[in-house]
N, C-alpha and C positions, 0 to 999 in steps of 0.2 A: 827716072823710069822705074816703074814697079807694076804690080798686078793691077792696081787701080787705074793706071794710065794706059795699060795695054790689053785689058780684058775684052774690050769691044771686038766682036768678030772672032774671038779665040774659042777654043774648045772648053774654056773655063766659064764662058759667059752664062750658061744656064746650069752650071755644075753645083753651085752652092744652094742651100735652101732659099726659097723665094722670098722669105721674110727677113733675110739678112741684109743689113746695111753695112757693106764692107768698110766704108769710110768711118762710120761710128765704131765698128769693131776694132779697126786699127787704132782709133783714138783711145781705146781702153788701155793700151799699153803705155806705161811710163818708162822713159829711158833710165830712170833712177830705180833700180830694183829694190831699194830699201823702202820704197813707198807702197809696196804691194799689200802690206798689212794695214795701211791707213784706213781707218774706219769710215764707212760710207753711211749716209743718212738712212738708207733703205734697209740696212742690215738689222737683224734682230739684236736687241741689246745683249742677249746671251750668246751671240755667235762670235767665234774667235778663230782667225787663221793663225796657224802655228808653223813657223819656218823650221825646217830640220836640216842640220849641217851635213848629214850623210845618210846613205840608205839604211845603215844599221840603226841610226837614231830614229829614222822614220818608222822602221818596223817595230822597234821597242816601244816608242811613244804611242803609236796607234794601237799596238797590241795591249798595252797597259790601259788605254782608254776603254777598250772593249771589255777587258777583264774587270776593270773597276766598275763599269756600268752593270755588269752581271752581279758583282759582289754587292753593290749598293742595293740593287733590287731584292737580292736574297735577304739582306739584313733588314729591309723594310717589310718583308713578308709579302712582296708583290710578285705577280707573274710578269714576265718580260717577253714581249714579241720583238724579235730581231729580224729585220730584213737584211739579208746577207748578200754581198757581191762575190764574184770571182774575178778579181782585178780591182785594187791590188790584192796580193795574197800573202806577202811576207809577214804581215802583222799577226796572222793566225798562229804561227809558231809561238809567238811571245804571249798571246792571249792564253794559249794552252799552258805555257810555262808558269805564268802568274797564278792562274786558277789552281794549278796543281800545288804550287808553293803555299797558297792560302787555304788549300783544301776546300774549295768552294764547289759544291755540287751544282750542276746545271739542270736539275730536275724541274725547276720553275721556268725554264727558258723554252720558248717556242720559236723555232727557226723557219724562216721563209726565204728560200733562194729567190733573188729578184728576177732572174731570167735564165734562159736556156736556149741553146742552138736548136733550130727547127727547120722543117721545110715549110712551104707556103701554107700547108694545111695544119701546121702545129705539131706534126710528128717529130719526136726528139731523138737525139743520139742515145744509144743504150748506155746505162749507167756504168758499164764496164769500159767504155771508150775513154781513153786518156784525155780527150778534148772535151768531154762532157763536164758541165759544171757540177752535177751531182757527184761524179767521180772525184772532182777536185775537193769538194767540201768534205766528203767522207774521209779522204786521206789527209787533208790539211787540218781539220778541226774536230769533227765528230769522233773519228777513230782515235787520234792521239790523246783525247781527253780521258780515255779509258773508263773507269768506274764512275767518274764525275760527269760523264757526257750527257748531252741532251737525249732524253728517251726517244727511241726510234719513231714512236707514234706522234711525237711532237716536232718531227722534221718534215718540212714540206718543200717540194721541188716544183719548178715551173713547168709541169707537164700539162698536156692538152686538157685533161679532165680535172686536174688539181688546181691549176692557176686561177680559173674562174671562181673558185671557192675562197680565195685568199681574203677578199674584202669582208665577207661574212664571218670567217673564222677570226680575223683580227678584230672586227667590230664586236664580236661576242666577248673576246678576251678583254677588250678595253671597257666594255660595259660592266665588267666585274672587277674593274680596278687595275687591270694590267696597263703597263706603259709600252709605247711603241718607239723603238730606236731604229732609225734607218742608217745603215752603214753603206758607204758608196764610194765609187771612183767617178772620175769625170772623163767622158769620151772625147775623142778628137773633135767631133762636131757638137760637143757639150751635151750629149745625152746623159740621162740618169737611167741606170739599168740599160735596156735597149729601147727606151722611149725616145725616138729620133725627132729632130727638129722639124722635119717636113710634115710630120703628123699635124702640126698646128694649122695647116691649110685646110684641114677637113672639118674644123669646128668654127661655129659662128662667133664665139667669144671666149674669153678666159674662163668664165663659169662653166661652160660646156666642156672645155678642154680639161679643167680640173676635176670634172666628175668622172673621168675615165679611170677605172681601176686596173685595167690590164688590156693586153692585145695578144691574140693568138696569131702566129705566123706573120709577125711584123716585118715589113720590107725594110732592110737595112740600107743606110746610105753608103756609097762606095768608099768614103773615107773611114767609116766604121769597119768595113771589111779589111781595108788595108792596114788600119791601126792594129787589128787583131792578127793579121798575117805577120806583122812585125813583132808584136808582144807575146803571142801565144802559139804561133804556128811556124816559127823559125823561117819566116819570109815566104812560105809556100802558100800563096794566095789560093791556089786550087783546092786546098783543104778546108777553106773557111766557108761555112754555110752562108747563104744570102738572106736568110730569114731567122727570126728568133721569137720565142714567147717571152713576154716581158710584163712587169707591173707597170701601172700608169701613175699619173700625177695625183689621183685620189689617194694613193698610198704614200708616195714619196714627198708630197708637199704638206702632209698633215701629221708629222712626227711630234712626239713629245721631246725628242732630242735626236741629234744627228752626229755621226762620226764619219768624216770624209777623209780621203787620202788621194794625193796626187804625187806620183813618183816617176813620171814618164821622162826621165833623163837617161840618155844613152852614153856610149863611150865617146871620147875625143871631142867633147863639146856638143855632140848632136843630141837632139831631143825632139819630142813630138807633142808635148802637152802645155808648153808655156803660154801660148796664146789662149788656149782653152781655159786656163786658170785665170788669166787676166780678165777674160770675158766674164767668167763666173763672178768675179769679185767687183767688177767695175761697170758692167753694162746696165744693170738694173733688170728687174723681172720682165721676162718676155717669153711667151709660149713658144716662140721660135728658137729659144735658147734655154732648154729645160733646166740646166744646171744653175741658172741665175736665181732659181727659187730656193736653193739650199741655204744661202746666207740669210734668208728671211726666217729661219728657224734656229732655235738654240742648239749649240753644240760647237764642235771644233772641226776644222779642216786642216789636216797635216799636209804640208807642202815641202817637197825637196827644194832646197834653196836655189838650185840651178835653174829651176823653172821661172824664177823671178827675173832672170836675165842678167845683163841687158840683152833684149831680143834684137840683136843686130846681125848682119850678115858676117859669116866666117866660113870660108871655103874649107871643106874637109876632103 
């Protein structure tokens, strides 16, 4: 007895995105957690999942990866466009640490926050609100870098009037030799940024879906709202906005490199992200599961080892 055998007639029957095949999704999970990094035929040859033994290892390794990408582009004399997430966050402290240790200026970096909370019209939280992603980035990354920081005019946030300019700004940078690195987390429903799986139903085919650079006032899935209630709002669902401004697949599926992180393990054996990671690595590309496009690009996905499982029942 499980969800697959009891979903008919239940409140869950129409809850998941219409394009989800729950049987196929469940089959993505291997009972042997050591197989999670087993290479799949559809992965990019330069893609690598990296298991991390602890949260501290995760933060250091991912932070080092970000700092190293910035350092390498600096040494190559290239401009670097970074699409930046708020979640995960612990890696920014270490990215700052390494950049300061190496004395690497970020004056060649152009930062683009991938999303921001909004109402249905795309109006966003003020930057002084502690829940705002702009607030988080200023305090976790840009501010702590001090004199080495990204110039303020090169910081872009997913605001109603700014987000629609991302594609052109990034396109212009790349036309002049800049590289694009997408840094990301994986949502409970496998979104990248706040590009939700149910958006797939609005497009005729993958080509049309991939052409979307952004969305203003994106309607969030209930699981996304609950995920953030747990991870960012201390369980207070009533504080979480139901909409967000977000980049789209035209940006997050076309990177020169990616740096991903999945650290959604909680205390006492509880977690929220294991299934999402297995889906990302095993399902194969699907517009209904946006994160499945990330392994098709070169780079690394850092994964807390608890998320590998085994994903079996354990009463807490």
